[in-house]
PASEBA-1860 file (N, C-alpha, C; in nm, 3 decimals):
! residues 283
1> MPRIINAM> 1.724/2.227/0.933/1.584/2.183/0.945/1.579/2.040/0.997 ~ 1.475/2.007/1.075/1.464/1.868/1.122/1.442/1.773/1.006 ~ 1.489/1.652/1.023/1.475/1.550/0.919/1.329/1.513/0.902 ~ 1.283/1.510/0.778/1.143/1.477/0.751/1.123/1.327/0.772 ~ 1.015/1.293/0.842/0.981/1.153/0.864/0.877/1.111/0.761 ~ 0.911/1.012/0.680/0.822/0.959/0.577/0.742/0.841/0.630 ~ 0.642/0.801/0.555/0.555/0.690/0.596/0.596/0.562/0.523 ~ 0.624/0.458/0.599/0.657/0.326/0.544/0.532/0.240/0.547
9> TVDVEDYF> 0.495/0.181/0.432/0.372/0.102/0.426/0.395/-0.028/0.350 ~ 0.315/-0.128/0.386/0.319/-0.259/0.322/0.176/-0.299/0.287 ~ 0.155/-0.342/0.164/0.026/-0.399/0.123/0.036/-0.550/0.137 ~ -0.030/-0.604/0.238/-0.015/-0.746/0.272/-0.110/-0.829/0.186 ~ -0.055/-0.889/0.083/-0.128/-0.978/-0.007/-0.030/-1.083/-0.056 ~ -0.080/-1.194/-0.107/0.008/-1.299/-0.156/0.038/-1.277/-0.304 ~ 0.139/-1.348/-0.354/0.190/-1.326/-0.490/0.085/-1.353/-0.598 ~ -0.009/-1.443/-0.572/-0.106/-1.481/-0.674/-0.227/-1.389/-0.677
17> QVEAFAGV> -0.229/-1.287/-0.592/-0.346/-1.199/-0.582/-0.327/-1.065/-0.652 ~ -0.216/-1.045/-0.718/-0.187/-0.915/-0.779/-0.274/-0.893/-0.902 ~ -0.296/-0.766/-0.936/-0.380/-0.730/-1.050/-0.326/-0.785/-1.181 ~ -0.194/-0.792/-1.194/-0.133/-0.842/-1.317/-0.168/-0.988/-1.343 ~ -0.209/-1.061/-1.239/-0.244/-1.203/-1.254/-0.394/-1.224/-1.266 ~ -0.472/-1.118/-1.261/-0.618/-1.132/-1.250/-0.677/-1.211/-1.366 ~ -0.618/-1.201/-1.485/-0.673/-1.271/-1.599/-0.643/-1.420/-1.604 ~ -0.546/-1.463/-1.523/-0.507/-1.605/-1.528/-0.525/-1.676/-1.394
25> VPPADWDS> -0.543/-1.601/-1.285/-0.562/-1.662/-1.153/-0.689/-1.604/-1.091 ~ -0.805/-1.664/-1.114/-0.930/-1.614/-1.055/-0.931/-1.636/-0.904 ~ -1.001/-1.551/-0.830/-1.007/-1.566/-0.685/-1.052/-1.704/-0.639 ~ -1.135/-1.770/-0.718/-1.181/-1.904/-0.680/-1.066/-2.003/-0.671 ~ -0.953/-1.973/-0.736/-0.838/-2.063/-0.736/-0.732/-2.026/-0.633 ~ -0.750/-1.917/-0.561/-0.645/-1.871/-0.470/-0.605/-1.976/-0.367 ~ -0.703/-2.046/-0.313/-0.670/-2.144/-0.209/-0.591/-2.263/-0.262 ~ -0.584/-2.280/-0.392/-0.509/-2.392/-0.449/-0.361/-2.360/-0.466
33> FPSRVAAN> -0.321/-2.234/-0.446/-0.181/-2.195/-0.461/-0.109/-2.203/-0.326 ~ 0.017/-2.243/-0.325/0.092/-2.244/-0.199/0.113/-2.102/-0.148 ~ 0.071/-2.078/-0.026/0.081/-1.943/0.030/0.222/-1.918/0.081 ~ 0.272/-1.797/0.056/0.405/-1.757/0.102/0.403/-1.624/0.177 ~ 0.282/-1.573/0.200/0.271/-1.439/0.257/0.318/-1.431/0.401 ~ 0.302/-1.537/0.479/0.341/-1.532/0.620/0.492/-1.517/0.635 ~ 0.567/-1.603/0.566/0.713/-1.597/0.576/0.767/-1.466/0.522 ~ 0.709/-1.417/0.412/0.757/-1.293/0.353/0.725/-1.172/0.440
41> TDLLLARF> 0.608/-1.173/0.505/0.575/-1.065/0.597/0.667/-1.068/0.719 ~ 0.700/-1.188/0.766/0.792/-1.199/0.879/0.930/-1.142/0.843 ~ 0.972/-1.161/0.719/1.100/-1.104/0.676/1.097/-0.952/0.687 ~ 0.987/-0.892/0.642/0.974/-0.747/0.651/0.971/-0.701/0.797 ~ 0.896/-0.771/0.879/0.891/-0.736/1.021/1.030/-0.741/1.084 ~ 1.110/-0.838/1.043/1.246/-0.849/1.097/1.333/-0.732/1.051 ~ 1.322/-0.695/0.925/1.403/-0.584/0.875/1.361/-0.452/0.941 ~ 1.234/-0.433/0.962/1.188/-0.312/1.030/1.238/-0.310/1.175
49> EEAGVKAT> 1.233/-0.424/1.240/1.280/-0.432/1.378/1.429/-0.398/1.387 ~ 1.508/-0.451/1.295/1.651/-0.423/1.293/1.680/-0.274/1.273 ~ 1.597/-0.208/1.193/1.618/-0.067/1.162/1.549/0.026/1.260 ~ 1.471/-0.030/1.352/1.398/0.054/1.447/1.285/0.133/1.382 ~ 1.224/0.074/1.279/1.120/0.141/1.201/0.983/0.080/1.231 ~ 0.883/0.165/1.247/0.745/0.121/1.255/0.676/0.156/1.124 ~ 0.584/0.071/1.081/0.521/0.085/0.951/0.370/0.065/0.963 ~ 0.301/0.093/0.853/0.159/0.063/0.842/0.142/-0.054/0.748
57> FFTLGWVA> 0.068/-0.156/0.791/0.044/-0.276/0.711/-0.102/-0.276/0.666 ~ -0.124/-0.242/0.538/-0.258/-0.249/0.479/-0.284/-0.395/0.444 ~ -0.362/-0.461/0.528/-0.371/-0.606/0.526/-0.501/-0.653/0.462 ~ -0.489/-0.746/0.370/-0.605/-0.802/0.301/-0.683/-0.891/0.396 ~ -0.814/-0.871/0.401/-0.897/-0.953/0.488/-0.888/-1.101/0.456 ~ -0.880/-1.135/0.329/-0.867/-1.275/0.286/-0.743/-1.338/0.349 ~ -0.634/-1.262/0.353/-0.510/-1.312/0.413/-0.525/-1.323/0.564 ~ -0.582/-1.221/0.626/-0.597/-1.221/0.772/-0.680/-1.339/0.819
65> ERHPDIVR> -0.783/-1.372/0.744/-0.871/-1.482/0.781/-0.797/-1.615/0.782 ~ -0.703/-1.632/0.692/-0.628/-1.758/0.681/-0.497/-1.758/0.759 ~ -0.447/-1.640/0.791/-0.321/-1.628/0.864/-0.335/-1.526/0.977 ~ -0.420/-1.553/1.074/-0.442/-1.454/1.181/-0.315/-1.419/1.259 ~ -0.220/-1.512/1.264/-0.097/-1.483/1.338/-0.018/-1.370/1.274 ~ -0.030/-1.351/1.142/0.035/-1.237/1.078/-0.017/-1.108/1.139 ~ -0.147/-1.098/1.152/-0.208/-0.977/1.208/-0.159/-0.954/1.350 ~ -0.155/-1.058/1.428/-0.112/-1.045/1.568/0.035/-1.003/1.577
73> RIVAGGHE> 0.119/-1.055/1.489/0.261/-1.017/1.490/0.279/-0.871/1.448 ~ 0.199/-0.825/1.353/0.204/-0.685/1.312/0.173/-0.594/1.431 ~ 0.065/-0.624/1.500/0.023/-0.542/1.614/0.124/-0.552/1.728 ~ 0.173/-0.672/1.755/0.269/-0.691/1.864/0.399/-0.616/1.838 ~ 0.432/-0.597/1.710/0.553/-0.524/1.676/0.540/-0.373/1.684 ~ 0.422/-0.324/1.721/0.403/-0.181/1.734/0.370/-0.110/1.604 ~ 0.332/-0.187/1.502/0.298/-0.129/1.372/0.149/-0.096/1.366 ~ 0.113/-0.012/1.269/-0.028/0.020/1.249/-0.093/-0.088/1.163
81> LASHGYAH> -0.206/-0.136/1.207/-0.286/-0.231/1.130/-0.392/-0.152/1.053 ~ -0.393/-0.167/0.921/-0.489/-0.098/0.836/-0.547/-0.197/0.737 ~ -0.644/-0.152/0.659/-0.720/-0.241/0.571/-0.682/-0.226/0.425 ~ -0.677/-0.339/0.357/-0.659/-0.344/0.211/-0.786/-0.400/0.146 ~ -0.897/-0.393/0.224/-1.020/-0.457/0.178/-1.015/-0.606/0.203 ~ -1.119/-0.675/0.163/-1.123/-0.820/0.186/-1.076/-0.900/0.065 ~ -1.133/-0.874/-0.052/-1.117/-0.967/-0.165/-1.024/-0.919/-0.275 ~ -0.955/-0.809/-0.254/-0.859/-0.754/-0.351/-0.920/-0.736/-0.489
89> QRVSRQDA> -1.037/-0.676/-0.490/-1.102/-0.641/-0.616/-1.098/-0.489/-0.633 ~ -1.069/-0.443/-0.753/-1.062/-0.300/-0.778/-1.192/-0.231/-0.738 ~ -1.182/-0.117/-0.669/-1.301/-0.044/-0.629/-1.381/0.000/-0.751 ~ -1.314/0.032/-0.859/-1.380/0.078/-0.981/-1.463/-0.030/-1.048 ~ -1.450/-0.155/-1.003/-1.532/-0.264/-1.056/-1.646/-0.300/-0.962 ~ -1.663/-0.222/-0.855/-1.768/-0.246/-0.758/-1.867/-0.129/-0.760 ~ -1.987/-0.155/-0.707/-2.075/-0.043/-0.678/-2.065/-0.012/-0.529 ~ -2.135/0.091/-0.484/-2.122/0.135/-0.346/-2.162/0.026/-0.245
97> AIFRADIS> -2.265/-0.051/-0.277/-2.312/-0.153/-0.184/-2.210/-0.267/-0.171 ~ -2.156/-0.311/-0.283/-2.056/-0.419/-0.278/-1.930/-0.371/-0.207 ~ -1.890/-0.247/-0.235/-1.772/-0.190/-0.170/-1.792/-0.182/-0.020 ~ -1.909/-0.136/0.023/-1.938/-0.127/0.166/-1.926/-0.264/0.234 ~ -1.981/-0.366/0.170/-1.975/-0.500/0.227/-1.831/-0.550/0.238 ~ -1.752/-0.522/0.134/-1.613/-0.568/0.132/-1.531/-0.502/0.242 ~ -1.537/-0.370/0.252/-1.452/-0.302/0.350/-1.503/-0.323/0.493 ~ -1.634/-0.339/0.510/-1.689/-0.365/0.643/-1.645/-0.503/0.692
105> RAKALLED> -1.648/-0.600/0.602/-1.605/-0.736/0.638/-1.458/-0.735/0.678 ~ -1.374/-0.667/0.600/-1.231/-0.664/0.629/-1.203/-0.592/0.761 ~ -1.267/-0.479/0.782/-1.243/-0.401/0.904/-1.281/-0.480/1.029 ~ -1.397/-0.543/1.026/-1.442/-0.622/1.141/-1.348/-0.738/1.169 ~ -1.303/-0.803/1.063/-1.213/-0.918/1.077/-1.079/-0.874/1.136 ~ -1.021/-0.769/1.081/-0.892/-0.721/1.128/-0.899/-0.675/1.274 ~ -1.004/-0.602/1.308/-1.016/-0.552/1.445/-1.040/-0.666/1.544 ~ -1.113/-0.767/1.501/-1.138/-0.882/1.589/-1.008/-0.959/1.616
113> IGGVPVIG> -0.928/-0.978/1.513/-0.803/-1.053/1.529/-0.697/-0.969/1.599 ~ -0.682/-0.843/1.554/-0.575/-0.759/1.605/-0.603/-0.692/1.737 ~ -0.731/-0.675/1.770/-0.766/-0.612/1.896/-0.738/-0.463/1.901 ~ -0.726/-0.399/1.783/-0.699/-0.255/1.775/-0.793/-0.193/1.672 ~ -0.822/-0.063/1.683/-0.905/0.003/1.581/-0.832/0.007/1.447 ~ -0.907/-0.007/1.340/-0.854/0.005/1.204/-0.916/0.130/1.142 ~ -0.834/0.232/1.118/-0.886/0.359/1.067/-0.839/0.388/0.924 ~ -0.739/0.314/0.874/-0.682/0.341/0.743/-0.720/0.237/0.640
121> YRAPTFSI> -0.723/0.278/0.515/-0.760/0.190/0.404/-0.676/0.224/0.282 ~ -0.637/0.121/0.208/-0.577/0.140/0.076/-0.648/0.050/-0.024 ~ -0.694/0.110/-0.132/-0.766/0.034/-0.235/-0.671/-0.052/-0.315 ~ -0.711/-0.173/-0.350/-0.631/-0.254/-0.441/-0.604/-0.177/-0.571 ~ -0.478/-0.178/-0.614/-0.437/-0.117/-0.740/-0.474/0.031/-0.746 ~ -0.474/0.099/-0.631/-0.500/0.243/-0.626/-0.623/0.280/-0.710 ~ -0.732/0.207/-0.687/-0.847/0.211/-0.778/-0.959/0.303/-0.731 ~ -0.928/0.405/-0.651/-1.024/0.508/-0.618/-0.992/0.631/-0.703
129> GAATPWAS> -1.095/0.688/-0.765/-1.073/0.803/-0.851/-1.203/0.862/-0.900 ~ -1.199/0.923/-1.018/-1.317/0.991/-1.072/-1.433/0.896/-1.095 ~ -1.405/0.767/-1.120/-1.512/0.670/-1.146/-1.579/0.622/-1.018 ~ -1.525/0.660/-0.902/-1.581/0.613/-0.773/-1.606/0.732/-0.680 ~ -1.691/0.826/-0.717/-1.712/0.945/-0.634/-1.774/0.915/-0.499 ~ -1.832/0.797/-0.483/-1.899/0.759/-0.358/-1.805/0.691/-0.258 ~ -1.683/0.659/-0.301/-1.596/0.575/-0.218/-1.560/0.642/-0.085 ~ -1.528/0.771/-0.089/-1.488/0.840/0.035/-1.603/0.844/0.135
137> DVLAETGH> -1.725/0.866/0.086/-1.841/0.866/0.175/-1.859/0.731/0.242 ~ -1.846/0.624/0.165/-1.864/0.491/0.221/-1.754/0.459/0.322 ~ -1.633/0.497/0.292/-1.523/0.474/0.386/-1.546/0.549/0.517 ~ -1.587/0.673/0.507/-1.615/0.752/0.628/-1.729/0.692/0.708 ~ -1.834/0.651/0.639/-1.951/0.595/0.706/-1.921/0.464/0.777 ~ -1.821/0.391/0.729/-1.787/0.262/0.790/-1.676/0.273/0.894 ~ -1.641/0.396/0.933/-1.549/0.415/1.043/-1.403/0.433/1.006 ~ -1.373/0.441/0.877/-1.236/0.470/0.835/-1.214/0.622/0.842
145> RYSSSVYP> -1.093/0.661/0.877/-1.064/0.804/0.889/-0.970/0.854/0.780 ~ -0.903/0.764/0.715/-0.819/0.807/0.602/-0.808/0.695/0.500 ~ -0.775/0.737/0.379/-0.747/0.645/0.269/-0.614/0.686/0.207 ~ -0.541/0.588/0.156/-0.418/0.614/0.080/-0.430/0.536/-0.050 ~ -0.525/0.579/-0.133/-0.570/0.498/-0.247/-0.560/0.569/-0.380 ~ -0.507/0.691/-0.381/-0.497/0.769/-0.504/-0.350/0.789/-0.538 ~ -0.313/0.755/-0.660/-0.176/0.775/-0.707/-0.181/0.877/-0.820 ~ -0.134/0.999/-0.799/-0.149/1.106/-0.898/-0.047/1.098/-1.012
153> VKHDLYGA> -0.044/0.983/-1.078/0.044/0.961/-1.192/-0.036/0.896/-1.304 ~ 0.021/0.892/-1.422/-0.041/0.825/-1.536/0.021/0.687/-1.552 ~ -0.064/0.585/-1.552/-0.018/0.446/-1.560/-0.127/0.365/-1.627 ~ -0.091/0.258/-1.696/-0.194/0.182/-1.768/-0.284/0.102/-1.676 ~ -0.241/0.072/-1.553/-0.322/-0.006/-1.460/-0.391/0.081/-1.355 ~ -0.341/0.199/-1.329/-0.398/0.284/-1.225/-0.353/0.428/-1.250 ~ -0.394/0.516/-1.161/-0.344/0.652/-1.165/-0.452/0.756/-1.187 ~ -0.435/0.871/-1.120/-0.522/0.987/-1.134/-0.431/1.108/-1.144
161> PDAPRLPY> -0.372/1.133/-1.262/-0.268/1.236/-1.274/-0.312/1.377/-1.239 ~ -0.443/1.404/-1.242/-0.493/1.536/-1.208/-0.532/1.551/-1.061 ~ -0.517/1.445/-0.984/-0.552/1.451/-0.842/-0.448/1.531/-0.764 ~ -0.484/1.584/-0.648/-0.385/1.654/-0.564/-0.270/1.562/-0.526 ~ -0.152/1.620/-0.510/-0.034/1.542/-0.471/-0.011/1.542/-0.320 ~ -0.081/1.627/-0.249/-0.065/1.638/-0.104/-0.197/1.602/-0.037 ~ -0.197/1.573/0.093/-0.321/1.534/0.161/-0.436/1.631/0.136 ~ -0.554/1.572/0.112/-0.672/1.655/0.087/-0.795/1.587/0.144
169> FPGPAGFC> -0.906/1.662/0.142/-1.029/1.617/0.205/-1.136/1.606/0.097 ~ -1.166/1.486/0.050/-1.251/1.468/-0.068/-1.400/1.489/-0.045 ~ -1.442/1.516/0.075/-1.585/1.540/0.093/-1.632/1.524/0.236 ~ -1.640/1.401/0.285/-1.697/1.380/0.419/-1.613/1.445/0.528 ~ -1.678/1.508/0.622/-1.607/1.569/0.734/-1.529/1.462/0.811 ~ -1.406/1.494/0.844/-1.325/1.401/0.923/-1.262/1.290/0.844 ~ -1.263/1.299/0.710/-1.203/1.192/0.629/-1.100/1.253/0.536 ~ -0.981/1.191/0.531/-0.868/1.245/0.458/-0.816/1.145/0.355
177> ELPMTALP> -0.778/1.195/0.238/-0.708/1.114/0.139/-0.560/1.151/0.142 ~ -0.475/1.050/0.158/-0.331/1.069/0.162/-0.272/1.009/0.034 ~ -0.256/1.090/-0.070/-0.214/1.036/-0.200/-0.070/0.985/-0.198 ~ -0.042/0.892/-0.285/0.092/0.839/-0.299/0.185/0.948/-0.352 ~ 0.313/0.933/-0.325/0.410/1.038/-0.352/0.448/1.045/-0.499 ~ 0.437/1.165/-0.555/0.475/1.190/-0.694/0.541/1.327/-0.702 ~ 0.642/1.338/-0.788/0.720/1.461/-0.801/0.704/1.517/-0.942 ~ 0.655/1.642/-0.956/0.642/1.701/-1.090/0.778/1.712/-1.159
185> MLGRNMPC> 0.784/1.665/-1.283/0.910/1.667/-1.356/0.880/1.656/-1.505 ~ 0.933/1.747/-1.584/0.918/1.745/-1.730/0.771/1.740/-1.772 ~ 0.687/1.814/-1.701/0.548/1.825/-1.738/0.457/1.713/-1.694 ~ 0.506/1.622/-1.613/0.421/1.514/-1.563/0.465/1.477/-1.422 ~ 0.378/1.406/-1.351/0.410/1.360/-1.216/0.485/1.228/-1.224 ~ 0.603/1.226/-1.164/0.684/1.105/-1.164/0.662/1.028/-1.033 ~ 0.641/0.896/-1.040/0.615/0.817/-0.919/0.738/0.807/-0.830 ~ 0.719/0.829/-0.702/0.828/0.821/-0.604/0.786/0.741/-0.481
193> SGGGFFRL> 0.697/0.645/-0.498/0.640/0.576/-0.382/0.683/0.432/-0.364 ~ 0.754/0.375/-0.459/0.796/0.236/-0.441/0.728/0.142/-0.537 ~ 0.694/0.023/-0.488/0.633/-0.077/-0.575/0.727/-0.118/-0.687 ~ 0.670/-0.141/-0.805/0.750/-0.185/-0.919/0.858/-0.086/-0.958 ~ 0.832/0.044/-0.941/0.932/0.144/-0.977/1.056/0.133/-0.888 ~ 1.037/0.090/-0.764/1.151/0.072/-0.674/1.242/-0.040/-0.721 ~ 1.183/-0.142/-0.781/1.263/-0.252/-0.836/1.321/-0.220/-0.974 ~ 1.250/-0.137/-1.050/1.292/-0.105/-1.186/1.405/-0.002/-1.190
201> LPYALFRL> 1.390/0.107/-1.116/1.485/0.217/-1.122/1.612/0.186/-1.043 ~ 1.726/0.240/-1.085/1.846/0.231/-1.000/1.816/0.294/-0.864 ~ 1.870/0.233/-0.759/1.838/0.282/-0.625/1.872/0.429/-0.608 ~ 1.987/0.472/-0.660/2.028/0.612/-0.644/1.926/0.708/-0.705 ~ 1.864/0.669/-0.817/1.765/0.754/-0.881/1.638/0.760/-0.797 ~ 1.597/0.645/-0.744/1.478/0.645/-0.658/1.500/0.731/-0.534 ~ 1.615/0.715/-0.472/1.648/0.796/-0.353/1.646/0.945/-0.387 ~ 1.698/0.979/-0.503/1.699/1.119/-0.546/1.556/1.173/-0.562
209> GLGGFNGA> 1.466/1.091/-0.616/1.328/1.133/-0.633/1.257/1.157/-0.502 ~ 1.268/1.064/-0.409/1.202/1.081/-0.279/1.263/1.197/-0.202 ~ 1.395/1.206/-0.206/1.460/1.319/-0.140/1.421/1.451/-0.204 ~ 1.406/1.451/-0.337/1.363/1.572/-0.406/1.224/1.615/-0.366 ~ 1.135/1.517/-0.346/1.000/1.549/-0.300/1.005/1.611/-0.161 ~ 1.080/1.549/-0.070/1.092/1.604/0.065/1.146/1.746/0.062 ~ 1.245/1.769/-0.023/1.306/1.901/-0.029/1.216/2.005/-0.092 ~ 1.149/1.968/-0.201/1.065/2.064/-0.274/0.939/2.099/-0.197
217> EGKPGIFY> 0.878/1.998/-0.135/0.750/2.020/-0.066/0.766/2.047/0.083 ~ 0.879/2.004/0.138/0.893/2.013/0.283/0.793/1.925/0.356 ~ 0.748/1.819/0.290/0.643/1.730/0.341/0.691/1.585/0.339 ~ 0.627/1.500/0.420/0.661/1.357/0.416/0.607/1.290/0.291 ~ 0.680/1.189/0.244/0.633/1.105/0.136/0.584/0.972/0.189 ~ 0.534/0.890/0.098/0.482/0.757/0.132/0.554/0.653/0.047 ~ 0.608/0.551/0.110/0.667/0.437/0.039/0.578/0.316/0.060 ~ 0.564/0.234/-0.045/0.487/0.111/-0.029/0.559/-0.006/-0.096
225> THPWEFDP> 0.534/-0.123/-0.043/0.587/-0.245/-0.101/0.492/-0.360/-0.067 ~ 0.523/-0.479/-0.115/0.443/-0.599/-0.089/0.534/-0.710/-0.038 ~ 0.486/-0.799/0.046/0.569/-0.911/0.091/0.625/-0.995/-0.023 ~ 0.547/-1.015/-0.131/0.595/-1.100/-0.241/0.713/-1.040/-0.316 ~ 0.737/-0.909/-0.300/0.849/-0.845/-0.369/0.983/-0.881/-0.308 ~ 0.982/-0.954/-0.197/1.104/-0.996/-0.129/1.126/-1.147/-0.141 ~ 1.065/-1.207/-0.240/1.061/-1.353/-0.251/1.100/-1.398/-0.392 ~ 1.230/-1.397/-0.425/1.271/-1.441/-0.558/1.244/-1.588/-0.586
233> GQPRVAGL> 1.218/-1.667/-0.482/1.192/-1.809/-0.500/1.046/-1.845/-0.517 ~ 0.959/-1.745/-0.529/0.816/-1.773/-0.541/0.786/-1.850/-0.669 ~ 0.680/-1.931/-0.670/0.643/-2.005/-0.791/0.617/-1.912/-0.909 ~ 0.654/-1.956/-1.028/0.626/-1.881/-1.150/0.489/-1.922/-1.203 ~ 0.402/-1.823/-1.221/0.266/-1.848/-1.266/0.263/-1.853/-1.418 ~ 0.201/-1.957/-1.472/0.195/-1.976/-1.618/0.085/-1.890/-1.679 ~ 0.101/-1.860/-1.807/-0.004/-1.793/-1.882/0.000/-1.642/-1.878 ~ 0.104/-1.582/-1.818/0.112/-1.437/-1.808/0.161/-1.376/-1.939
241> SRLSRFRH> 0.122/-1.253/-1.962/0.178/-1.180/-2.075/0.324/-1.146/-2.047 ~ 0.395/-1.111/-2.150/0.536/-1.075/-2.132/0.550/-0.955/-2.040 ~ 0.459/-0.857/-2.054/0.465/-0.738/-1.970/0.438/-0.772/-1.824 ~ 0.339/-0.857/-1.799/0.306/-0.895/-1.662/0.421/-0.972/-1.597 ~ 0.484/-1.062/-1.673/0.600/-1.134/-1.619/0.712/-1.037/-1.583 ~ 0.737/-0.943/-1.673/0.843/-0.845/-1.648/0.815/-0.765/-1.522 ~ 0.694/-0.712/-1.512/0.659/-0.628/-1.398/0.669/-0.703/-1.265 ~ 0.622/-0.826/-1.265/0.612/-0.897/-1.138/0.745/-0.955/-1.092
249> YLNLDKTE> 0.823/-1.010/-1.181/0.942/-1.084/-1.141/1.073/-1.004/-1.150 ~ 1.067/-0.881/-1.202/1.189/-0.802/-1.219/1.257/-0.773/-1.086 ~ 1.385/-0.809/-1.077/1.473/-0.769/-0.966/1.421/-0.808/-0.827 ~ 1.347/-0.918/-0.817/1.301/-0.961/-0.685/1.417/-0.989/-0.591 ~ 1.530/-1.030/-0.647/1.646/-1.060/-0.564/1.716/-0.935/-0.512 ~ 1.678/-0.818/-0.564/1.743/-0.693/-0.523/1.659/-0.611/-0.426 ~ 1.534/-0.650/-0.406/1.444/-0.566/-0.326/1.488/-0.556/-0.181 ~ 1.527/-0.668/-0.121/1.563/-0.665/0.020/1.685/-0.577/0.047
257> PRLVRLLG> 1.796/-0.594/-0.023/1.908/-0.503/0.006/1.877/-0.357/-0.024 ~ 1.794/-0.332/-0.123/1.755/-0.192/-0.150/1.671/-0.137/-0.036 ~ 1.580/-0.218/0.018/1.499/-0.171/0.130/1.587/-0.141/0.251 ~ 1.683/-0.225/0.278/1.773/-0.201/0.391/1.842/-0.067/0.376 ~ 1.887/-0.034/0.256/1.948/0.097/0.232/1.847/0.209/0.253 ~ 1.726/0.189/0.203/1.623/0.292/0.214/1.588/0.320/0.360 ~ 1.582/0.215/0.441/1.549/0.232/0.582/1.654/0.317/0.653 ~ 1.778/0.309/0.607/1.884/0.388/0.668/1.899/0.527/0.611
265> DFAWDRMD> 1.859/0.545/0.485/1.880/0.674/0.418/1.773/0.778/0.451 ~ 1.655/0.732/0.498/1.546/0.823/0.533/1.491/0.786/0.670 ~ 1.415/0.877/0.728/1.345/0.850/0.854/1.204/0.803/0.822 ~ 1.153/0.706/0.902/1.025/0.642/0.870/0.939/0.624/0.995 ~ 0.808/0.618/0.973/0.715/0.585/1.080/0.582/0.542/1.019 ~ 0.484/0.513/1.104/0.351/0.470/1.063/0.272/0.585/1.000 ~ 0.179/0.549/0.913/0.093/0.649/0.849/0.018/0.733/0.951 ~ -0.042/0.669/1.051/-0.127/0.742/1.144/-0.049/0.842/1.228
273> RVFASAIA> 0.081/0.823/1.241/0.162/0.920/1.316/0.223/1.024/1.222 ~ 0.270/0.981/1.106/0.329/1.076/1.011/0.227/1.181/0.967 ~ 0.104/1.135/0.943/-0.001/1.224/0.893/-0.108/1.251/0.999 ~ -0.069/1.256/1.125/-0.165/1.274/1.233/-0.245/1.402/1.218 ~ -0.182/1.512/1.178/-0.253/1.638/1.166/-0.357/1.632/1.056 ~ -0.318/1.575/0.940/-0.414/1.564/0.829/-0.530/1.475/0.865 ~ -0.501/1.363/0.930/-0.608/1.271/0.969/-0.703/1.337/1.069 ~ -0.648/1.426/1.150/-0.731/1.500/1.248/-0.805/1.616/1.184
281> GQG> -0.786/1.635/1.051/-0.858/1.739/0.980/-0.793/1.875/0.987 ~ -0.664/1.878/1.020/-0.596/2.006/1.038/-0.505/2.040/0.919 ~ -0.516/1.964/0.809/-0.438/1.995/0.689/-0.298/1.939/0.695
END
């Protein structure tokens, strides 16, 4: 059988914008922190170039506004430019009008800087679910053609364990949800998409999970990471809970070599090409 091509994705945000820091770093203070997102994104772009991999970069509008050259380098490298919204606020904490304003602002900004259409969206902290039944309609109405915002696992910060594990169409014609990769095991869906689990689990176990998904479903999976996960020298933020410190800073020095192995062990491409049929409404 031909080798399955998976989707490589990056959520472009800075280290101080993560949900785990929300209680101690309010958005009003973001500009007071030293930004490291440009250098860390460049590191990822270099690793992808070395491996001959194209990826999708779900880019925060707040970051694009302050670092437009990041957006231009993403596009120049042949990668897909997609949206992570503007202000990195959970969709479940917004109403439809606020959400529309946020994603419209981000889409216009990214398209103006990048000079390419932006059709994809990923919600901060995978925060689209049962509490936001209007989100897919708003995304479709604002010109987005797909979302990758649902993680069908159980987690204290996110997750919709009863959601479909494969691409589905949540309502509006021409709009597709591409859920994050999860593998049924021992009565629950196990996460196989990256992020903190990629840093926590032994690499061999993570590789086994993603490979198991490809084998069991015969379908592509989705991997995601963040630029700050490749930066062990980032400033340590004070006032975090023990759990938040553990989640954020665990194994930052191991992420880059693990990613290099991952790029070689599987085949990868952009979301819009890997899932072209689903995005076109063909399942």
